PyMOL Python script that loads the backbone (N, CA, C, O; Angstrom):
from pymol import cmd

cmd.read_pdbstr("""\
ATOM      1  N   MET A   1      11.269  -2.842 -17.337  1.00  0.00           N
ATOM      2  CA  MET A   1      11.055  -3.118 -15.923  1.00  0.00           C
ATOM      3  C   MET A   1      10.471  -1.870 -15.260  1.00  0.00           C
ATOM      4  O   MET A   1      10.790  -0.750 -15.659  1.00  0.00           O
ATOM      5  N   VAL A   2       9.622  -2.056 -14.253  1.00  0.00           N
ATOM      6  CA  VAL A   2       9.017  -0.932 -13.543  1.00  0.00           C
ATOM      7  C   VAL A   2       9.600  -0.848 -12.139  1.00  0.00           C
ATOM      8  O   VAL A   2      10.207  -1.797 -11.645  1.00  0.00           O
ATOM      9  N   ASP A   3       9.405   0.304 -11.508  1.00  0.00           N
ATOM     10  CA  ASP A   3       9.839   0.469 -10.127  1.00  0.00           C
ATOM     11  C   ASP A   3       9.075  -0.505  -9.243  1.00  0.00           C
ATOM     12  O   ASP A   3       7.920  -0.829  -9.521  1.00  0.00           O
ATOM     13  N   THR A   4       9.721  -0.975  -8.176  1.00  0.00           N
ATOM     14  CA  THR A   4       9.087  -1.838  -7.191  1.00  0.00           C
ATOM     15  C   THR A   4       9.264  -1.204  -5.812  1.00  0.00           C
ATOM     16  O   THR A   4       9.865  -0.138  -5.680  1.00  0.00           O
ATOM     17  N   PHE A   5       8.734  -1.873  -4.793  1.00  0.00           N
ATOM     18  CA  PHE A   5       8.792  -1.333  -3.436  1.00  0.00           C
ATOM     19  C   PHE A   5       9.318  -2.399  -2.475  1.00  0.00           C
ATOM     20  O   PHE A   5       9.119  -3.597  -2.678  1.00  0.00           O
ATOM     21  N   ASN A   6       9.996  -1.931  -1.419  1.00  0.00           N
ATOM     22  CA  ASN A   6      10.426  -2.780  -0.314  1.00  0.00           C
ATOM     23  C   ASN A   6       9.699  -2.307   0.932  1.00  0.00           C
ATOM     24  O   ASN A   6       9.409  -1.118   1.070  1.00  0.00           O
ATOM     25  N   THR A   7       9.400  -3.234   1.846  1.00  0.00           N
ATOM     26  CA  THR A   7       8.786  -2.833   3.112  1.00  0.00           C
ATOM     27  C   THR A   7       9.709  -3.207   4.271  1.00  0.00           C
ATOM     28  O   THR A   7      10.529  -4.120   4.178  1.00  0.00           O
ATOM     29  N   TYR A   8       9.543  -2.467   5.360  1.00  0.00           N
ATOM     30  CA  TYR A   8      10.370  -2.642   6.549  1.00  0.00           C
ATOM     31  C   TYR A   8       9.480  -2.649   7.787  1.00  0.00           C
ATOM     32  O   TYR A   8       8.481  -1.932   7.852  1.00  0.00           O
ATOM     33  N   VAL A   9       9.855  -3.472   8.773  1.00  0.00           N
ATOM     34  CA  VAL A   9       9.202  -3.479  10.081  1.00  0.00           C
ATOM     35  C   VAL A   9      10.311  -3.309  11.116  1.00  0.00           C
ATOM     36  O   VAL A   9      11.213  -4.140  11.220  1.00  0.00           O
ATOM     37  N   ASN A  10      10.229  -2.225  11.878  1.00  0.00           N
ATOM     38  CA  ASN A  10      11.237  -1.906  12.900  1.00  0.00           C
ATOM     39  C   ASN A  10      12.650  -1.927  12.332  1.00  0.00           C
ATOM     40  O   ASN A  10      13.583  -2.419  12.967  1.00  0.00           O
ATOM     41  N   GLY A  11      12.794  -1.379  11.110  1.00  0.00           N
ATOM     42  CA  GLY A  11      14.112  -1.250  10.493  1.00  0.00           C
ATOM     43  C   GLY A  11      14.627  -2.478   9.768  1.00  0.00           C
ATOM     44  O   GLY A  11      15.704  -2.429   9.175  1.00  0.00           O
ATOM     45  N   THR A  12      13.885  -3.580   9.799  1.00  0.00           N
ATOM     46  CA  THR A  12      14.297  -4.806   9.119  1.00  0.00           C
ATOM     47  C   THR A  12      13.491  -4.976   7.841  1.00  0.00           C
ATOM     48  O   THR A  12      12.262  -4.917   7.855  1.00  0.00           O
ATOM     49  N   LYS A  13      14.207  -5.191   6.720  1.00  0.00           N
ATOM     50  CA  LYS A  13      13.522  -5.384   5.443  1.00  0.00           C
ATOM     51  C   LYS A  13      12.711  -6.672   5.493  1.00  0.00           C
ATOM     52  O   LYS A  13      13.244  -7.725   5.840  1.00  0.00           O
ATOM     53  N   LYS A  14      11.427  -6.599   5.150  1.00  0.00           N
ATOM     54  CA  LYS A  14      10.528  -7.758   5.206  1.00  0.00           C
ATOM     55  C   LYS A  14      10.142  -8.271   3.829  1.00  0.00           C
ATOM     56  O   LYS A  14      10.299  -9.457   3.539  1.00  0.00           O
ATOM     57  N   ASP A  15       9.642  -7.391   2.988  1.00  0.00           N
ATOM     58  CA  ASP A  15       9.173  -7.801   1.665  1.00  0.00           C
ATOM     59  C   ASP A  15       9.888  -6.974   0.604  1.00  0.00           C
ATOM     60  O   ASP A  15      10.113  -5.777   0.783  1.00  0.00           O
ATOM     61  N   THR A  16      10.245  -7.628  -0.509  1.00  0.00           N
ATOM     62  CA  THR A  16      10.923  -6.928  -1.598  1.00  0.00           C
ATOM     63  C   THR A  16      10.211  -7.214  -2.910  1.00  0.00           C
ATOM     64  O   THR A  16       9.497  -8.207  -3.050  1.00  0.00           O
ATOM     65  N   GLY A  17      10.421  -6.327  -3.858  1.00  0.00           N
ATOM     66  CA  GLY A  17       9.876  -6.548  -5.192  1.00  0.00           C
ATOM     67  C   GLY A  17       8.376  -6.405  -5.304  1.00  0.00           C
ATOM     68  O   GLY A  17       7.763  -6.973  -6.208  1.00  0.00           O
ATOM     69  N   ILE A  18       7.772  -5.651  -4.391  1.00  0.00           N
ATOM     70  CA  ILE A  18       6.321  -5.452  -4.446  1.00  0.00           C
ATOM     71  C   ILE A  18       6.016  -4.602  -5.677  1.00  0.00           C
ATOM     72  O   ILE A  18       6.574  -3.518  -5.848  1.00  0.00           O
ATOM     73  N   ALA A  19       5.130  -5.101  -6.528  1.00  0.00           N
ATOM     74  CA  ALA A  19       4.860  -4.447  -7.803  1.00  0.00           C
ATOM     75  C   ALA A  19       4.119  -3.127  -7.653  1.00  0.00           C
ATOM     76  O   ALA A  19       4.425  -2.166  -8.358  1.00  0.00           O
ATOM     77  N   GLU A  20       3.154  -3.065  -6.750  1.00  0.00           N
ATOM     78  CA  GLU A  20       2.421  -1.821  -6.569  1.00  0.00           C
ATOM     79  C   GLU A  20       1.727  -1.806  -5.218  1.00  0.00           C
ATOM     80  O   GLU A  20       1.315  -2.849  -4.710  1.00  0.00           O
ATOM     81  N   PRO A  21       1.600  -0.615  -4.638  1.00  0.00           N
ATOM     82  CA  PRO A  21       0.852  -0.514  -3.382  1.00  0.00           C
ATOM     83  C   PRO A  21      -0.628  -0.715  -3.660  1.00  0.00           C
ATOM     84  O   PRO A  21      -1.002  -0.686  -4.833  1.00  0.00           O
ATOM     85  N   PRO A  22      -1.481  -0.913  -2.703  1.00  0.00           N
ATOM     86  CA  PRO A  22      -1.160  -0.962  -1.277  1.00  0.00           C
ATOM     87  C   PRO A  22      -0.584  -2.313  -0.877  1.00  0.00           C
ATOM     88  O   PRO A  22      -0.717  -3.304  -1.596  1.00  0.00           O
ATOM     89  N   HIS A  23       0.056  -2.330   0.279  1.00  0.00           N
ATOM     90  CA  HIS A  23       0.657  -3.548   0.814  1.00  0.00           C
ATOM     91  C   HIS A  23       0.166  -3.747   2.239  1.00  0.00           C
ATOM     92  O   HIS A  23       0.123  -2.793   3.016  1.00  0.00           O
ATOM     93  N   LYS A  24      -0.206  -4.971   2.594  1.00  0.00           N
ATOM     94  CA  LYS A  24      -0.642  -5.275   3.956  1.00  0.00           C
ATOM     95  C   LYS A  24       0.539  -5.823   4.742  1.00  0.00           C
ATOM     96  O   LYS A  24       1.225  -6.741   4.292  1.00  0.00           O
ATOM     97  N   PHE A  25       0.770  -5.257   5.915  1.00  0.00           N
ATOM     98  CA  PHE A  25       1.759  -5.801   6.836  1.00  0.00           C
ATOM     99  C   PHE A  25       1.046  -6.892   7.630  1.00  0.00           C
ATOM    100  O   PHE A  25       0.057  -6.609   8.306  1.00  0.00           O
ATOM    101  N   THR A  26       1.526  -8.121   7.562  1.00  0.00           N
ATOM    102  CA  THR A  26       0.884  -9.237   8.251  1.00  0.00           C
ATOM    103  C   THR A  26       1.802  -9.781   9.339  1.00  0.00           C
ATOM    104  O   THR A  26       2.999  -9.496   9.355  1.00  0.00           O
ATOM    105  N   GLY A  27       1.230 -10.564  10.243  1.00  0.00           N
ATOM    106  CA  GLY A  27       2.008 -11.198  11.287  1.00  0.00           C
ATOM    107  C   GLY A  27       2.387 -10.283  12.438  1.00  0.00           C
ATOM    108  O   GLY A  27       3.300 -10.594  13.203  1.00  0.00           O
ATOM    109  N   LEU A  28       1.697  -9.156  12.570  1.00  0.00           N
ATOM    110  CA  LEU A  28       1.990  -8.221  13.648  1.00  0.00           C
ATOM    111  C   LEU A  28       1.235  -8.616  14.906  1.00  0.00           C
ATOM    112  O   LEU A  28       0.119  -9.130  14.835  1.00  0.00           O
ATOM    113  N   THR A  29       1.846  -8.373  16.052  1.00  0.00           N
ATOM    114  CA  THR A  29       1.261  -8.720  17.344  1.00  0.00           C
ATOM    115  C   THR A  29       0.305  -7.619  17.801  1.00  0.00           C
ATOM    116  O   THR A  29       0.640  -6.440  17.685  1.00  0.00           O
ATOM    117  N   PRO A  30      -0.887  -7.973  18.321  1.00  0.00           N
ATOM    118  CA  PRO A  30      -1.813  -6.959  18.821  1.00  0.00           C
ATOM    119  C   PRO A  30      -1.193  -6.133  19.954  1.00  0.00           C
ATOM    120  O   PRO A  30      -0.332  -6.618  20.687  1.00  0.00           O
ATOM    121  N   SER A  31      -1.635  -4.900  20.084  1.00  0.00           N
ATOM    122  CA  SER A  31      -1.214  -3.976  21.154  1.00  0.00           C
ATOM    123  C   SER A  31       0.295  -3.777  21.192  1.00  0.00           C
ATOM    124  O   SER A  31       0.887  -3.717  22.269  1.00  0.00           O
ATOM    125  N   THR A  32       0.918  -3.675  20.021  1.00  0.00           N
ATOM    126  CA  THR A  32       2.368  -3.520  19.934  1.00  0.00           C
ATOM    127  C   THR A  32       2.699  -2.332  19.040  1.00  0.00           C
ATOM    128  O   THR A  32       2.062  -2.132  18.005  1.00  0.00           O
ATOM    129  N   LYS A  33       3.706  -1.534  19.444  1.00  0.00           N
ATOM    130  CA  LYS A  33       4.135  -0.382  18.649  1.00  0.00           C
ATOM    131  C   LYS A  33       5.174  -0.845  17.629  1.00  0.00           C
ATOM    132  O   LYS A  33       6.131  -1.536  17.978  1.00  0.00           O
ATOM    133  N   TYR A  34       4.980  -0.461  16.376  1.00  0.00           N
ATOM    134  CA  TYR A  34       5.892  -0.788  15.284  1.00  0.00           C
ATOM    135  C   TYR A  34       6.278   0.479  14.540  1.00  0.00           C
ATOM    136  O   TYR A  34       5.529   1.456  14.519  1.00  0.00           O
ATOM    137  N   THR A  35       7.460   0.450  13.927  1.00  0.00           N
ATOM    138  CA  THR A  35       7.840   1.445  12.941  1.00  0.00           C
ATOM    139  C   THR A  35       7.776   0.733  11.597  1.00  0.00           C
ATOM    140  O   THR A  35       8.571  -0.167  11.325  1.00  0.00           O
ATOM    141  N   LEU A  36       6.826   1.140  10.757  1.00  0.00           N
ATOM    142  CA  LEU A  36       6.608   0.523   9.450  1.00  0.00           C
ATOM    143  C   LEU A  36       7.193   1.427   8.384  1.00  0.00           C
ATOM    144  O   LEU A  36       7.068   2.649   8.467  1.00  0.00           O
ATOM    145  N   GLY A  37       7.831   0.838   7.383  1.00  0.00           N
ATOM    146  CA  GLY A  37       8.464   1.654   6.355  1.00  0.00           C
ATOM    147  C   GLY A  37       8.285   1.077   4.967  1.00  0.00           C
ATOM    148  O   GLY A  37       7.976  -0.101   4.785  1.00  0.00           O
ATOM    149  N   VAL A  38       8.494   1.963   3.984  1.00  0.00           N
ATOM    150  CA  VAL A  38       8.442   1.560   2.581  1.00  0.00           C
ATOM    151  C   VAL A  38       9.478   2.377   1.811  1.00  0.00           C
ATOM    152  O   VAL A  38       9.719   3.545   2.116  1.00  0.00           O
ATOM    153  N   SER A  39      10.086   1.740   0.805  1.00  0.00           N
ATOM    154  CA  SER A  39      11.008   2.436  -0.089  1.00  0.00           C
ATOM    155  C   SER A  39      10.687   2.043  -1.523  1.00  0.00           C
ATOM    156  O   SER A  39      10.115   0.986  -1.786  1.00  0.00           O
ATOM    157  N   ARG A  40      11.067   2.914  -2.436  1.00  0.00           N
ATOM    158  CA  ARG A  40      10.882   2.644  -3.867  1.00  0.00           C
ATOM    159  C   ARG A  40      12.225   2.198  -4.434  1.00  0.00           C
ATOM    160  O   ARG A  40      13.260   2.792  -4.134  1.00  0.00           O
ATOM    161  N   VAL A  41      12.203   1.147  -5.256  1.00  0.00           N
ATOM    162  CA  VAL A  41      13.411   0.683  -5.921  1.00  0.00           C
ATOM    163  C   VAL A  41      13.256   0.979  -7.413  1.00  0.00           C
ATOM    164  O   VAL A  41      12.364   0.452  -8.077  1.00  0.00           O
ATOM    165  N   ALA A  42      14.141   1.831  -7.920  1.00  0.00           N
ATOM    166  CA  ALA A  42      14.077   2.243  -9.325  1.00  0.00           C
ATOM    167  C   ALA A  42      14.506   1.092 -10.241  1.00  0.00           C
ATOM    168  O   ALA A  42      15.081   0.101  -9.791  1.00  0.00           O
ATOM    169  N   GLU A  43      14.217   1.246 -11.518  1.00  0.00           N
ATOM    170  CA  GLU A  43      14.564   0.222 -12.507  1.00  0.00           C
ATOM    171  C   GLU A  43      16.051  -0.101 -12.493  1.00  0.00           C
ATOM    172  O   GLU A  43      16.442  -1.234 -12.772  1.00  0.00           O
ATOM    173  N   ASP A  44      16.891   0.895 -12.167  1.00  0.00           N
ATOM    174  CA  ASP A  44      18.343   0.673 -12.158  1.00  0.00           C
ATOM    175  C   ASP A  44      18.838   0.077 -10.833  1.00  0.00           C
ATOM    176  O   ASP A  44      20.044  -0.084 -10.645  1.00  0.00           O
ATOM    177  N   GLY A  45      17.906  -0.255  -9.899  1.00  0.00           N
ATOM    178  CA  GLY A  45      18.276  -0.889  -8.645  1.00  0.00           C
ATOM    179  C   GLY A  45      18.512   0.053  -7.484  1.00  0.00           C
ATOM    180  O   GLY A  45      18.716  -0.397  -6.357  1.00  0.00           O
ATOM    181  N   ARG A  46      18.490   1.366  -7.741  1.00  0.00           N
ATOM    182  CA  ARG A  46      18.692   2.315  -6.641  1.00  0.00           C
ATOM    183  C   ARG A  46      17.441   2.364  -5.766  1.00  0.00           C
ATOM    184  O   ARG A  46      16.317   2.461  -6.257  1.00  0.00           O
ATOM    185  N   GLU A  47      17.673   2.294  -4.445  1.00  0.00           N
ATOM    186  CA  GLU A  47      16.572   2.325  -3.490  1.00  0.00           C
ATOM    187  C   GLU A  47      16.459   3.710  -2.868  1.00  0.00           C
ATOM    188  O   GLU A  47      17.458   4.311  -2.473  1.00  0.00           O
ATOM    189  N   SER A  48      15.226   4.209  -2.786  1.00  0.00           N
ATOM    190  CA  SER A  48      14.989   5.511  -2.175  1.00  0.00           C
ATOM    191  C   SER A  48      15.170   5.435  -0.663  1.00  0.00           C
ATOM    192  O   SER A  48      15.312   4.352  -0.095  1.00  0.00           O
ATOM    193  N   THR A  49      15.162   6.577  -0.037  1.00  0.00           N
ATOM    194  CA  THR A  49      15.150   6.633   1.421  1.00  0.00           C
ATOM    195  C   THR A  49      13.867   5.969   1.915  1.00  0.00           C
ATOM    196  O   THR A  49      12.812   6.107   1.296  1.00  0.00           O
ATOM    197  N   VAL A  50      13.962   5.251   3.028  1.00  0.00           N
ATOM    198  CA  VAL A  50      12.800   4.578   3.587  1.00  0.00           C
ATOM    199  C   VAL A  50      11.917   5.607   4.285  1.00  0.00           C
ATOM    200  O   VAL A  50      12.387   6.348   5.148  1.00  0.00           O
ATOM    201  N   THR A  51      10.657   5.654   3.918  1.00  0.00           N
ATOM    202  CA  THR A  51       9.677   6.508   4.579  1.00  0.00           C
ATOM    203  C   THR A  51       8.989   5.665   5.645  1.00  0.00           C
ATOM    204  O   THR A  51       8.512   4.566   5.362  1.00  0.00           O
ATOM    205  N   THR A  52       8.937   6.187   6.888  1.00  0.00           N
ATOM    206  CA  THR A  52       8.394   5.388   7.989  1.00  0.00           C
ATOM    207  C   THR A  52       7.242   6.089   8.693  1.00  0.00           C
ATOM    208  O   THR A  52       7.086   7.308   8.631  1.00  0.00           O
ATOM    209  N   ILE A  53       6.450   5.273   9.360  1.00  0.00           N
ATOM    210  CA  ILE A  53       5.428   5.770  10.282  1.00  0.00           C
ATOM    211  C   ILE A  53       5.460   4.881  11.523  1.00  0.00           C
ATOM    212  O   ILE A  53       5.780   3.695  11.439  1.00  0.00           O
ATOM    213  N   ASP A  54       5.129   5.456  12.658  1.00  0.00           N
ATOM    214  CA  ASP A  54       4.967   4.677  13.878  1.00  0.00           C
ATOM    215  C   ASP A  54       3.498   4.290  13.985  1.00  0.00           C
ATOM    216  O   ASP A  54       2.609   5.112  13.761  1.00  0.00           O
ATOM    217  N   HIS A  55       3.260   3.054  14.325  1.00  0.00           N
ATOM    218  CA  HIS A  55       1.888   2.557  14.396  1.00  0.00           C
ATOM    219  C   HIS A  55       1.781   1.557  15.539  1.00  0.00           C
ATOM    220  O   HIS A  55       2.628   0.673  15.669  1.00  0.00           O
ATOM    221  N   THR A  56       0.753   1.686  16.364  1.00  0.00           N
ATOM    222  CA  THR A  56       0.457   0.698  17.393  1.00  0.00           C
ATOM    223  C   THR A  56      -0.739  -0.116  16.931  1.00  0.00           C
ATOM    224  O   THR A  56      -1.807   0.425  16.644  1.00  0.00           O
ATOM    225  N   THR A  57      -0.542  -1.420  16.865  1.00  0.00           N
ATOM    226  CA  THR A  57      -1.618  -2.290  16.407  1.00  0.00           C
ATOM    227  C   THR A  57      -2.738  -2.310  17.442  1.00  0.00           C
ATOM    228  O   THR A  57      -2.474  -2.207  18.640  1.00  0.00           O
ATOM    229  N   PRO A  58      -3.979  -2.441  16.995  1.00  0.00           N
ATOM    230  CA  PRO A  58      -5.097  -2.471  17.947  1.00  0.00           C
ATOM    231  C   PRO A  58      -5.086  -3.759  18.773  1.00  0.00           C
ATOM    232  O   PRO A  58      -4.489  -4.766  18.392  1.00  0.00           O
ATOM    233  N   ALA A  59      -5.755  -3.686  19.896  1.00  0.00           N
ATOM    234  CA  ALA A  59      -5.889  -4.866  20.755  1.00  0.00           C
ATOM    235  C   ALA A  59      -6.690  -5.935  20.031  1.00  0.00           C
ATOM    236  O   ALA A  59      -7.558  -5.632  19.213  1.00  0.00           O
ATOM    237  N   LEU A  60      -6.394  -7.159  20.335  1.00  0.00           N
ATOM    238  CA  LEU A  60      -7.134  -8.274  19.748  1.00  0.00           C
ATOM    239  C   LEU A  60      -8.548  -8.283  20.320  1.00  0.00           C
ATOM    240  O   LEU A  60      -8.736  -8.287  21.537  1.00  0.00           O
ATOM    241  N   VAL A  61      -9.523  -8.286  19.443  1.00  0.00           N
ATOM    242  CA  VAL A  61     -10.917  -8.312  19.861  1.00  0.00           C
ATOM    243  C   VAL A  61     -11.528  -9.614  19.364  1.00  0.00           C
ATOM    244  O   VAL A  61     -11.504  -9.915  18.170  1.00  0.00           O
ATOM    245  N   ILE A  62     -12.066 -10.369  20.288  1.00  0.00           N
ATOM    246  CA  ILE A  62     -12.737 -11.614  19.919  1.00  0.00           C
ATOM    247  C   ILE A  62     -14.235 -11.362  20.037  1.00  0.00           C
ATOM    248  O   ILE A  62     -14.741 -11.155  21.139  1.00  0.00           O
ATOM    249  N   PRO A  63     -14.946 -11.375  18.916  1.00  0.00           N
ATOM    250  CA  PRO A  63     -16.372 -11.085  18.978  1.00  0.00           C
ATOM    251  C   PRO A  63     -17.143 -12.154  19.736  1.00  0.00           C
ATOM    252  O   PRO A  63     -16.853 -13.346  19.630  1.00  0.00           O
ATOM    253  N   VAL A  64     -18.122 -11.711  20.497  1.00  0.00           N
ATOM    254  CA  VAL A  64     -18.982 -12.627  21.239  1.00  0.00           C
ATOM    255  C   VAL A  64     -20.194 -12.924  20.374  1.00  0.00           C
ATOM    256  O   VAL A  64     -20.884 -12.013  19.918  1.00  0.00           O
ATOM    257  N   GLU A  65     -20.445 -14.204  20.154  1.00  0.00           N
ATOM    258  CA  GLU A  65     -21.582 -14.596  19.334  1.00  0.00           C
ATOM    259  C   GLU A  65     -22.818 -14.905  20.171  1.00  0.00           C
ATOM    260  O   GLU A  65     -23.939 -14.624  19.747  1.00  0.00           O
ATOM    261  N   THR A  66     -22.623 -15.486  21.365  1.00  0.00           N
ATOM    262  CA  THR A  66     -23.754 -15.889  22.198  1.00  0.00           C
ATOM    263  C   THR A  66     -23.391 -15.743  23.659  1.00  0.00           C
ATOM    264  O   THR A  66     -22.268 -16.042  24.065  1.00  0.00           O
ATOM    265  N   ILE A  67     -24.351 -15.280  24.449  1.00  0.00           N
ATOM    266  CA  ILE A  67     -24.227 -15.284  25.907  1.00  0.00           C
ATOM    267  C   ILE A  67     -25.462 -15.996  26.434  1.00  0.00           C
ATOM    268  O   ILE A  67     -26.588 -15.622  26.104  1.00  0.00           O
ATOM    269  N   THR A  68     -25.254 -17.020  27.253  1.00  0.00           N
ATOM    270  CA  THR A  68     -26.365 -17.765  27.821  1.00  0.00           C
ATOM    271  C   THR A  68     -26.376 -17.554  29.324  1.00  0.00           C
ATOM    272  O   THR A  68     -25.368 -17.773  29.996  1.00  0.00           O
ATOM    273  N   LEU A  69     -27.511 -17.129  29.848  1.00  0.00           N
ATOM    274  CA  LEU A  69     -27.680 -16.961  31.278  1.00  0.00           C
ATOM    275  C   LEU A  69     -28.657 -18.023  31.764  1.00  0.00           C
ATOM    276  O   LEU A  69     -29.714 -18.234  31.168  1.00  0.00           O
ATOM    277  N   ALA A  70     -28.291 -18.682  32.843  1.00  0.00           N
ATOM    278  CA  ALA A  70     -29.165 -19.709  33.389  1.00  0.00           C
ATOM    279  C   ALA A  70     -29.167 -19.577  34.905  1.00  0.00           C
ATOM    280  O   ALA A  70     -28.124 -19.303  35.497  1.00  0.00           O
ATOM    281  N   PRO A  71     -30.315 -19.766  35.542  1.00  0.00           N
ATOM    282  CA  PRO A  71     -30.353 -19.705  37.000  1.00  0.00           C
ATOM    283  C   PRO A  71     -29.573 -20.876  37.589  1.00  0.00           C
ATOM    284  O   PRO A  71     -29.315 -21.875  36.918  1.00  0.00           O
ATOM    285  N   LYS A  72     -29.203 -20.724  38.866  1.00  0.00           N
ATOM    286  CA  LYS A  72     -28.447 -21.778  39.527  1.00  0.00           C
ATOM    287  C   LYS A  72     -29.322 -22.990  39.832  1.00  0.00           C
ATOM    288  O   LYS A  72     -28.808 -24.100  39.970  1.00  0.00           O
ATOM    289  N   ASN A  73     -30.638 -22.794  39.938  1.00  0.00           N
ATOM    290  CA  ASN A  73     -31.563 -23.921  40.105  1.00  0.00           C
ATOM    291  C   ASN A  73     -32.887 -23.532  39.462  1.00  0.00           C
ATOM    292  O   ASN A  73     -33.012 -22.438  38.911  1.00  0.00           O
ATOM    293  N   ALA A  74     -33.851 -24.397  39.526  1.00  0.00           N
ATOM    294  CA  ALA A  74     -35.109 -24.181  38.820  1.00  0.00           C
ATOM    295  C   ALA A  74     -35.886 -22.968  39.328  1.00  0.00           C
ATOM    296  O   ALA A  74     -36.679 -22.404  38.572  1.00  0.00           O
ATOM    297  N   THR A  75     -35.690 -22.545  40.577  1.00  0.00           N
ATOM    298  CA  THR A  75     -36.445 -21.411  41.114  1.00  0.00           C
ATOM    299  C   THR A  75     -35.739 -20.085  40.869  1.00  0.00           C
ATOM    300  O   THR A  75     -36.286 -19.016  41.140  1.00  0.00           O
ATOM    301  N   GLY A  76     -34.523 -20.169  40.354  1.00  0.00           N
ATOM    302  CA  GLY A  76     -33.785 -18.942  40.101  1.00  0.00           C
ATOM    303  C   GLY A  76     -33.066 -18.411  41.315  1.00  0.00           C
ATOM    304  O   GLY A  76     -32.496 -17.321  41.262  1.00  0.00           O
ATOM    305  N   THR A  77     -33.075 -19.152  42.416  1.00  0.00           N
ATOM    306  CA  THR A  77     -32.370 -18.718  43.619  1.00  0.00           C
ATOM    307  C   THR A  77     -31.072 -19.489  43.761  1.00  0.00           C
ATOM    308  O   THR A  77     -30.900 -20.557  43.174  1.00  0.00           O
ATOM    309  N   SER A  78     -30.183 -18.948  44.528  1.00  0.00           N
ATOM    310  CA  SER A  78     -28.891 -19.582  44.748  1.00  0.00           C
ATOM    311  C   SER A  78     -29.055 -20.817  45.610  1.00  0.00           C
ATOM    312  O   SER A  78     -29.909 -20.868  46.495  1.00  0.00           O
ATOM    313  N   LEU A  79     -28.222 -21.814  45.337  1.00  0.00           N
ATOM    314  CA  LEU A  79     -28.230 -23.020  46.147  1.00  0.00           C
ATOM    315  C   LEU A  79     -27.263 -22.906  47.320  1.00  0.00           C
ATOM    316  O   LEU A  79     -27.189 -23.808  48.155  1.00  0.00           O
ATOM    317  N   GLU A  80     -26.525 -21.808  47.386  1.00  0.00           N
ATOM    318  CA  GLU A  80     -25.580 -21.630  48.474  1.00  0.00           C
ATOM    319  C   GLU A  80     -26.306 -21.363  49.772  1.00  0.00           C
ATOM    320  O   GLU A  80     -27.307 -20.646  49.787  1.00  0.00           O
ATOM    321  N   VAL A  81     -25.820 -21.924  50.856  1.00  0.00           N
ATOM    322  CA  VAL A  81     -26.406 -21.722  52.181  1.00  0.00           C
ATOM    323  C   VAL A  81     -25.345 -21.082  53.052  1.00  0.00           C
ATOM    324  O   VAL A  81     -24.213 -21.561  53.121  1.00  0.00           O
ATOM    325  N   GLY A  82     -25.708 -20.012  53.708  1.00  0.00           N
ATOM    326  CA  GLY A  82     -24.758 -19.334  54.586  1.00  0.00           C
ATOM    327  C   GLY A  82     -25.417 -18.858  55.843  1.00  0.00           C
ATOM    328  O   GLY A  82     -26.640 -18.739  55.912  1.00  0.00           O
ATOM    329  N   GLU A  83     -24.609 -18.584  56.843  1.00  0.00           N
ATOM    330  CA  GLU A  83     -25.157 -18.079  58.119  1.00  0.00           C
ATOM    331  C   GLU A  83     -25.235 -16.577  58.060  1.00  0.00           C
ATOM    332  O   GLU A  83     -24.373 -15.933  57.461  1.00  0.00           O
ATOM    333  N   LYS A  84     -26.250 -16.009  58.667  1.00  0.00           N
ATOM    334  CA  LYS A  84     -26.399 -14.556  58.736  1.00  0.00           C
ATOM    335  C   LYS A  84     -26.149 -14.073  60.130  1.00  0.00           C
ATOM    336  O   LYS A  84     -26.228 -12.872  60.390  1.00  0.00           O
TER     337      LYS A  84
END
""", "prot")
cmd.dss("prot")
cmd.show_as("cartoon", "prot")
cmd.util.cbc("prot")
cmd.orient("prot")
């Protein structure tokens, strides 16, 4: 048997028995601060101290594929009428 890894999110164990890094943390909310951790589990079952990092996930970015601009009428002028 080989050593495996456990992962933690904000101190809660999430994934166990990971055979080898790297590991992707999934299901995280955008623009949120997390404490992410990993520990090594030896063949005899002993778990190492959890090594952690603080990480803030990036904001959700929705790419824009198309922007269409159209005049308000055929002459390109506003149809709104107001008093001056």
